[in-house]
C-alpha positions in Angstrom: -15.6 64.1 43.8 -18.8 65.3 42.2 -22.5 62.6 42.3 -21.7 62.5 38.4 -18.1 61.8 38.7 -19.0 59.0 41.3 -21.5 57.5 39.1 -19.4 57.3 36.0 -16.6 55.9 38.0 -18.8 53.2 39.3 -20.2 52.4 35.6 -16.7 52.1 34.3 -15.9 50.0 37.6 -19.0 47.2 37.1 -17.9 47.6 33.4 -14.6 45.9 34.0 -15.9 43.5 36.1 -18.8 42.1 33.7 -15.7 41.8 31.2 -15.0 38.4 30.6 -11.4 37.6 31.2 -8.9 37.1 28.6 -8.1 33.3 27.5 -4.2 33.3 28.3 -4.1 30.9 25.4 -5.6 33.7 22.5 -2.3 34.6 21.5 -1.3 36.8 18.3 -0.9 35.5 14.6 2.9 36.1 14.3 3.3 33.9 11.0 4.0 36.9 9.0 7.0 38.1 11.2 10.9 37.7 10.3 13.1 36.5 13.2 16.8 36.9 13.2 19.0 34.7 15.3 21.9 36.4 16.4 24.4 33.8 16.7 22.7 31.6 14.6 25.5 29.4 13.4 26.0 28.5 16.8 24.4 25.2 17.9 21.6 26.6 20.0 21.0 29.3 17.3 20.9 27.1 14.5 18.3 24.8 16.1 16.3 27.3 17.0 16.4 28.9 13.3 16.0 25.4 11.7 12.9 24.9 13.9 11.5 28.4 13.2 12.0 27.8 9.5 10.6 24.3 9.5 7.3 25.8 11.2 7.3 28.5 8.4 8.6 31.2 9.7 10.9 33.5 7.7 14.3 32.9 9.6 17.4 35.4 9.1 20.6 33.7 10.3 23.2 36.4 11.8 26.9 36.2 12.6 29.8 38.7 13.0 30.9 37.3 9.4 28.4 37.3 6.4 30.1 34.1 5.1 29.6 32.2 7.8 26.0 32.9 8.1 25.5 32.2 4.8 27.4 28.8 4.9 25.2 27.9 8.0 22.1 29.1 6.1 22.6 27.3 3.1 23.2 24.1 5.2 19.7 24.5 6.8 17.7 25.3 4.0 14.1 26.0 4.1 14.8 29.7 2.6 16.9 30.5 5.8 18.7 33.5 4.8 22.5 34.5 6.3 23.5 38.1 6.8 26.1 39.9 9.3 24.6 40.4 12.4 23.9 44.4 12.0 22.4 43.4 8.7 20.2 40.3 10.4 19.0 42.9 13.3 17.9 45.6 10.6 15.9 43.3 8.6 14.5 41.3 11.5 10.9 41.9 13.2 12.1 39.8 16.2 15.5 39.3 17.1 16.8 36.0 19.2 19.9 36.7 21.0 21.6 33.3 21.2 25.8 34.2 21.5 28.1 32.9 23.6 27.9 34.6 27.4 31.4 35.6 26.9 30.3 37.6 23.6 26.7 38.6 25.0 27.8 42.5 26.2 30.2 43.2 23.0 27.7 42.0 20.9 25.0 44.1 21.8 26.9 47.1 22.4 27.9 47.1 18.8 24.1 47.0 17.7 22.0 49.6 19.7 21.2 51.8 16.6 20.3 48.7 14.9 17.9 47.0 17.3 16.0 50.1 18.5 12.5 49.2 18.3 12.8 45.5 17.7 11.7 43.1 19.8 14.7 41.1 21.4 14.7 37.9 22.8 17.5 36.7 24.7 18.0 33.0 25.5 21.5 33.4 26.8 22.5 31.7 29.8 25.6 33.3 32.0 27.2 29.9 33.1 30.7 28.7 34.3 32.4 25.7 34.5 35.0 23.8 36.8 35.8 20.5 37.8 32.3 19.9 39.6 30.2 20.7 36.3 28.4 23.9 35.4 27.3 26.6 37.7 25.4 30.0 37.5 27.1 33.4 37.3 25.1 36.7 38.3 25.8 39.8 36.2 26.4 43.1 37.5 22.5 43.8 36.0 21.1 40.7 37.8 20.4 38.4 34.5 22.0 38.3 31.0 18.2 39.6 29.9 18.3 42.7 32.3 22.0 43.2 30.9 20.6 43.4 27.5 17.9 45.9 28.5 20.4 47.9 30.0 22.4 48.2 26.7 19.5 48.5 24.7 17.3 51.1 26.3 15.4 51.7 23.2 14.6 47.8 22.5 11.8 45.5 23.7 13.6 43.2 25.6 11.9 39.8 26.6 13.9 36.1 27.5 12.7 32.8 26.4 14.0 29.4 24.9 16.7 28.9 27.9 15.8 25.2 28.3 16.2 23.7 25.0 18.3 21.1 23.8 20.7 22.1 21.4 20.9 18.5 20.0 17.0 17.9 19.4 16.3 21.1 18.1 19.3 20.2 15.5 17.8 16.9 15.0 15.5 16.4 11.7 14.2 12.8 13.2 12.6 14.5 16.0 9.6 15.4 15.2 8.2 17.1 18.2 9.7 19.0 21.0 7.5 18.0 24.2 8.4 21.0 26.2 7.3 24.7 27.6 9.1 27.7 26.9 9.4 30.1 30.0 9.0 33.7 28.6 9.6 36.7 30.8 9.4 40.3 29.9 7.4 43.6 31.1 5.5 43.9 28.2 2.4 41.8 28.2 1.6 42.0 24.4 5.6 41.6 23.8 5.5 38.1 25.8 2.4 36.9 24.1 4.4 37.2 20.6 7.2 35.1 21.8 4.9 33.1 23.3 3.0 32.6 20.0 6.9 32.1 18.2 7.4 29.2 20.4 3.9 27.9 19.9 4.9 27.4 16.1 7.0 24.4 17.0 5.4 21.5 17.3 5.4 20.0 20.6 6.0 23.1 22.4 4.3 25.8 24.5 4.9 29.5 25.4 4.2 30.2 28.9 4.4 33.8 30.6 6.7 33.3 33.3 7.3 37.0 35.1 8.4 40.1 34.6 12.4 40.3 33.5 13.5 41.2 37.2 13.3 37.4 37.4 15.0 36.2 34.6 17.9 34.8 36.7 16.6 31.9 38.3 15.6 31.2 35.0 18.5 31.2 33.2 20.3 29.6 36.5 18.3 26.5 36.1 20.3 25.6 32.8 23.1 24.7 35.0 20.6 22.1 36.8 19.3 20.7 33.7 22.8 20.0 32.5 23.6 18.0 35.8 20.2 16.2 35.0 21.4 15.4 31.3 24.7 14.3 32.1 23.2 11.9 35.2 20.6 10.3 33.0 22.2 10.7 29.3 19.3 12.7 28.5 18.1 16.0 26.8 15.5 17.2 29.4 13.2 20.4 29.0 11.0 22.1 31.7 6.9 21.1 31.5 4.7 22.9 33.7 1.8 20.8 35.2 -1.9 22.3 35.6 -2.2 24.4 33.0 
């Protein structure tokens, strides 16, 4: 390396060292984004659609049936629109996947073109139930989010909104939901968009919690929350301390 190149490298290193650390809570403005919710006629999807619309987001509810989507949207009010899943995906900037685990792969396989280039937020929890309660299952890809990434190679897949109570989300008497939303993904910029969306809902924080390969343990924690909620007759969520 020449002395000039060495000097340039040292100058760049010095600039990086001198640059102030970026505030992790400095999140982008997402108020103008349209959010689609696939599975928006189910409890979790409908609850997320309600909370985001109440926060001022433009929201589209998606379903396999246009009629069911429109009926769910009408029930929510707040300007929520209803469309079939394909139309919902095409019309949205951010698409939340809130379908039942059993239909997860089938739903996404039918939307590869519509979801290309979209920011996809997978909140599906792969669970099974027996006489002893809920337990996590591990998909071949590692997690529901990783399955989504494998099925949607042209989408930008993240994972979030796993630990929210559908009961609280849908209850209009609940003004704030005191919980953190763990956001996972391989693009920090995409994760920050999802964090900002979560923060639009009063009481919530969106917290970056790692890369997509760590999604399994976040998804599987829902089985433990179900046990907590049954034992204490509660609607427990997650709150991370010291941040």
